[in-house]
TORKOL-4160 file (C-alpha; in steps of 0.2 Angstrom, whole numbers, padded with zeros to 4 digits, m for minus):
150
<pt num="1" X="m0470" Y="m0226" Z="0248"/>
<pt num="2" X="m0472" Y="m0223" Z="0228"/>
<pt num="3" X="m0457" Y="m0229" Z="0220"/>
<pt num="4" X="m0455" Y="m0213" Z="0209"/>
<pt num="5" X="m0450" Y="m0206" Z="0226"/>
<pt num="6" X="m0432" Y="m0216" Z="0227"/>
<pt num="7" X="m0421" Y="m0213" Z="0215"/>
<pt num="8" X="m0406" Y="m0227" Z="0212"/>
<pt num="9" X="m0392" Y="m0218" Z="0207"/>
<pt num="10" X="m0371" Y="m0224" Z="0205"/>
<pt num="11" X="m0361" Y="m0223" Z="0219"/>
<pt num="12" X="m0348" Y="m0208" Z="0218"/>
<pt num="13" X="m0334" Y="m0200" Z="0226"/>
<pt num="14" X="m0347" Y="m0187" Z="0232"/>
<pt num="15" X="m0358" Y="m0200" Z="0241"/>
<pt num="16" X="m0349" Y="m0214" Z="0246"/>
<pt num="17" X="m0349" Y="m0207" Z="0264"/>
<pt num="18" X="m0367" Y="m0206" Z="0264"/>
<pt num="19" X="m0368" Y="m0224" Z="0259"/>
<pt num="20" X="m0354" Y="m0230" Z="0269"/>
<pt num="21" X="m0365" Y="m0221" Z="0284"/>
<pt num="22" X="m0382" Y="m0231" Z="0283"/>
<pt num="23" X="m0384" Y="m0243" Z="0298"/>
<pt num="24" X="m0395" Y="m0256" Z="0301"/>
<pt num="25" X="m0407" Y="m0260" Z="0317"/>
<pt num="26" X="m0395" Y="m0272" Z="0329"/>
<pt num="27" X="m0406" Y="m0285" Z="0325"/>
<pt num="28" X="m0403" Y="m0287" Z="0306"/>
<pt num="29" X="m0383" Y="m0284" Z="0307"/>
<pt num="30" X="m0382" Y="m0303" Z="0309"/>
<pt num="31" X="m0393" Y="m0305" Z="0289"/>
<pt num="32" X="m0381" Y="m0290" Z="0280"/>
<pt num="33" X="m0364" Y="m0286" Z="0281"/>
<pt num="34" X="m0359" Y="m0267" Z="0282"/>
<pt num="35" X="m0360" Y="m0257" Z="0265"/>
<pt num="36" X="m0341" Y="m0254" Z="0267"/>
<pt num="37" X="m0339" Y="m0272" Z="0263"/>
<pt num="38" X="m0350" Y="m0270" Z="0248"/>
<pt num="39" X="m0342" Y="m0256" Z="0241"/>
<pt num="40" X="m0326" Y="m0268" Z="0242"/>
<pt num="41" X="m0335" Y="m0281" Z="0236"/>
<pt num="42" X="m0338" Y="m0268" Z="0221"/>
<pt num="43" X="m0320" Y="m0260" Z="0217"/>
<pt num="44" X="m0309" Y="m0278" Z="0223"/>
<pt num="45" X="m0318" Y="m0288" Z="0210"/>
<pt num="46" X="m0326" Y="m0292" Z="0194"/>
<pt num="47" X="m0345" Y="m0295" Z="0198"/>
<pt num="48" X="m0355" Y="m0283" Z="0206"/>
<pt num="49" X="m0358" Y="m0263" Z="0207"/>
<pt num="50" X="m0367" Y="m0250" Z="0218"/>
<pt num="51" X="m0381" Y="m0240" Z="0218"/>
<pt num="52" X="m0387" Y="m0229" Z="0229"/>
<pt num="53" X="m0406" Y="m0228" Z="0234"/>
<pt num="54" X="m0408" Y="m0205" Z="0235"/>
<pt num="55" X="m0421" Y="m0201" Z="0240"/>
<pt num="56" X="m0426" Y="m0179" Z="0239"/>
<pt num="57" X="m0410" Y="m0169" Z="0234"/>
<pt num="58" X="m0398" Y="m0180" Z="0240"/>
<pt num="59" X="m0403" Y="m0188" Z="0256"/>
<pt num="60" X="m0393" Y="m0207" Z="0252"/>
<pt num="61" X="m0407" Y="m0217" Z="0261"/>
<pt num="62" X="m0401" Y="m0237" Z="0257"/>
<pt num="63" X="m0388" Y="m0245" Z="0247"/>
<pt num="64" X="m0389" Y="m0263" Z="0235"/>
<pt num="65" X="m0378" Y="m0270" Z="0222"/>
<pt num="66" X="m0381" Y="m0281" Z="0208"/>
<pt num="67" X="m0372" Y="m0293" Z="0198"/>
<pt num="68" X="m0375" Y="m0305" Z="0180"/>
<pt num="69" X="m0374" Y="m0323" Z="0182"/>
<pt num="70" X="m0366" Y="m0333" Z="0169"/>
<pt num="71" X="m0382" Y="m0337" Z="0163"/>
<pt num="72" X="m0386" Y="m0320" Z="0160"/>
<pt num="73" X="m0399" Y="m0321" Z="0175"/>
<pt num="74" X="m0398" Y="m0302" Z="0187"/>
<pt num="75" X="m0393" Y="m0303" Z="0205"/>
<pt num="76" X="m0397" Y="m0291" Z="0218"/>
<pt num="77" X="m0389" Y="m0291" Z="0235"/>
<pt num="78" X="m0380" Y="m0281" Z="0247"/>
<pt num="79" X="m0400" Y="m0270" Z="0251"/>
<pt num="80" X="m0399" Y="m0263" Z="0266"/>
<pt num="81" X="m0410" Y="m0246" Z="0273"/>
<pt num="82" X="m0407" Y="m0236" Z="0283"/>
<pt num="83" X="m0411" Y="m0240" Z="0301"/>
<pt num="84" X="m0421" Y="m0223" Z="0302"/>
<pt num="85" X="m0429" Y="m0224" Z="0284"/>
<pt num="86" X="m0436" Y="m0244" Z="0287"/>
<pt num="87" X="m0454" Y="m0245" Z="0286"/>
<pt num="88" X="m0458" Y="m0233" Z="0274"/>
<pt num="89" X="m0458" Y="m0244" Z="0259"/>
<pt num="90" X="m0441" Y="m0240" Z="0252"/>
<pt num="91" X="m0435" Y="m0257" Z="0253"/>
<pt num="92" X="m0450" Y="m0262" Z="0242"/>
<pt num="93" X="m0447" Y="m0249" Z="0231"/>
<pt num="94" X="m0428" Y="m0251" Z="0228"/>
<pt num="95" X="m0431" Y="m0268" Z="0225"/>
<pt num="96" X="m0446" Y="m0266" Z="0215"/>
<pt num="97" X="m0435" Y="m0251" Z="0205"/>
<pt num="98" X="m0420" Y="m0261" Z="0201"/>
<pt num="99" X="m0431" Y="m0276" Z="0196"/>
<pt num="100" X="m0436" Y="m0267" Z="0182"/>
<pt num="101" X="m0420" Y="m0259" Z="0176"/>
<pt num="102" X="m0413" Y="m0275" Z="0177"/>
<pt num="103" X="m0426" Y="m0287" Z="0167"/>
<pt num="104" X="m0425" Y="m0273" Z="0152"/>
<pt num="105" X="m0407" Y="m0278" Z="0148"/>
<pt num="106" X="m0407" Y="m0290" Z="0132"/>
<pt num="107" X="m0404" Y="m0310" Z="0138"/>
<pt num="108" X="m0412" Y="m0307" Z="0154"/>
<pt num="109" X="m0421" Y="m0321" Z="0161"/>
<pt num="110" X="m0425" Y="m0316" Z="0176"/>
<pt num="111" X="m0421" Y="m0307" Z="0192"/>
<pt num="112" X="m0412" Y="m0314" Z="0209"/>
<pt num="113" X="m0408" Y="m0314" Z="0225"/>
<pt num="114" X="m0402" Y="m0322" Z="0240"/>
<pt num="115" X="m0406" Y="m0323" Z="0260"/>
<pt num="116" X="m0405" Y="m0334" Z="0274"/>
<pt num="117" X="m0419" Y="m0344" Z="0279"/>
<pt num="118" X="m0420" Y="m0334" Z="0298"/>
<pt num="119" X="m0421" Y="m0318" Z="0288"/>
<pt num="120" X="m0440" Y="m0317" Z="0291"/>
<pt num="121" X="m0442" Y="m0298" Z="0287"/>
<pt num="122" X="m0434" Y="m0301" Z="0271"/>
<pt num="123" X="m0443" Y="m0317" Z="0262"/>
<pt num="124" X="m0458" Y="m0310" Z="0267"/>
<pt num="125" X="m0453" Y="m0293" Z="0256"/>
<pt num="126" X="m0446" Y="m0302" Z="0242"/>
<pt num="127" X="m0460" Y="m0314" Z="0242"/>
<pt num="128" X="m0475" Y="m0302" Z="0242"/>
<pt num="129" X="m0465" Y="m0293" Z="0228"/>
<pt num="130" X="m0466" Y="m0309" Z="0217"/>
<pt num="131" X="m0452" Y="m0320" Z="0219"/>
<pt num="132" X="m0451" Y="m0338" Z="0222"/>
<pt num="133" X="m0439" Y="m0348" Z="0233"/>
<pt num="134" X="m0434" Y="m0360" Z="0218"/>
<pt num="135" X="m0422" Y="m0374" Z="0231"/>
<pt num="136" X="m0409" Y="m0365" Z="0228"/>
<pt num="137" X="m0396" Y="m0362" Z="0239"/>
<pt num="138" X="m0379" Y="m0348" Z="0239"/>
<pt num="139" X="m0369" Y="m0353" Z="0252"/>
<pt num="140" X="m0380" Y="m0354" Z="0267"/>
<pt num="141" X="m0395" Y="m0342" Z="0258"/>
<pt num="142" X="m0411" Y="m0347" Z="0252"/>
<pt num="143" X="m0412" Y="m0341" Z="0231"/>
<pt num="144" X="m0429" Y="m0332" Z="0227"/>
<pt num="145" X="m0430" Y="m0327" Z="0206"/>
<pt num="146" X="m0441" Y="m0317" Z="0198"/>
<pt num="147" X="m0449" Y="m0321" Z="0179"/>
<pt num="148" X="m0459" Y="m0307" Z="0171"/>
<pt num="149" X="m0478" Y="m0314" Z="0167"/>
<pt num="150" X="m0475" Y="m0319" Z="0146"/>
């Protein structure tokens, strides 16, 4: 899977239902919320913005949200790759593409994300992509940050 084969697009009236229909494997449900919950966070809060991960003409294969913290760092959250599209490099492509988009924003010191300690798959992915666990926690999750090489 190349980063170019996945496009991150705004969630719109035309694709929100496809985003809401994304599901994960049963054993992953303890680690992520339903996409509809993330969409509500974006609609009724003032922190998060949603993106659809699209392959081909319009096939929605994943979803993520992003936000800006008080210190200017950008956060990636709510990463969901549909169960039938997992193990194809889509999650890594989403994180790499979104990380590059976010770090390009002026005044961004780093890109952060968090995950539950028991979510070994997420941990392996994020560490392989250069995120470093900082010792910080967000609720019951481990925080990892990525800073571009100087």
